[in-house]
N, C-alpha and C positions, 0 to 999 in steps of 0.2 A: 602636547600631543596633537598633530593636524587633524583636518577633520576626514582627510582622505585617509590617514594612517587607521584613524577609528574606523571608518567604514570596512575598509577592508581587515580588518582584524576581527569585527563582528562577523562579515561575509565569510571569514575562516571559521570560525568558532559555529558558524550555524551551519555549514559543510560537511564540516567534521561530524557535529552531533546528529546528523541526519545518516549520515555513513554509517555512525555507530549503532542508530537504531536500525536501519536496513538490516546489519550484519547481526544483530540479536534480535530482531522478530522481524522476520520480511514478510510477514503477511499482516495485514491489519484489519481490521472490521469494514465490511462493506458498507458503501457511503449510501447506498439504497435502501437498503432495509436496516442498516445499522446495526448489523452483524447478528442480528436474529435468524436469518435467513428466510423468514417469510415476510410478507405482507400483514399487516395488522387490520380487521376492519369489526363493524359495531355489526349487532343484530337488531331487530326490531325494538328490542326492549333497551339497545344502550348497552349491553354487556359486549365485551371484547370477546373476538373470536380469531381463531387463526385463518390468514388468508392465504392468498396464492404464493407459491415458491418461488423465491428472486431469482427472476431471469438474469439478473448481470453474475451474481457469485452460485449460481447453480444449487443453490439451498444451503450451502455450505457456512455463510455469513463471514465468510473472510475472503481479503482481494489480495494481492501479492502488491509492493507497494513499487512506487514506478523506479525508488533509486534500485532496489533489488533487481528490477526487471531488466534495468539497463546494465546493469552489475552482469547478470546471468546472458544478455546477448551478446555483450562484449567477451566474456569467458567464453561463449559456445564459438564465436568467428577465430579467438586466438587460438583456441585447440583445433578446429580447422585448419588452419593455416600452418600450423606446425607441426602437423602429421609426418614422422619417420616412416618410411617404409622398411 
């Protein structure tokens, strides 16, 4: 197997795997709050307390994956262009 063919095969497997992941689970954990929806902070005694709500995910702890965002954008444009009155 040539190196180019091996690289193409790996790239195809990774792309199809990510596409399947986006179809099965379109939302992933927020990268900023790690899926908690808020930050953690400590008080003066060192005990963990709930911090402020995450601004990136609006305290849901979830974000839409990049592949699913692209698919949603493509589907919206496709539907808008094929409307028949």
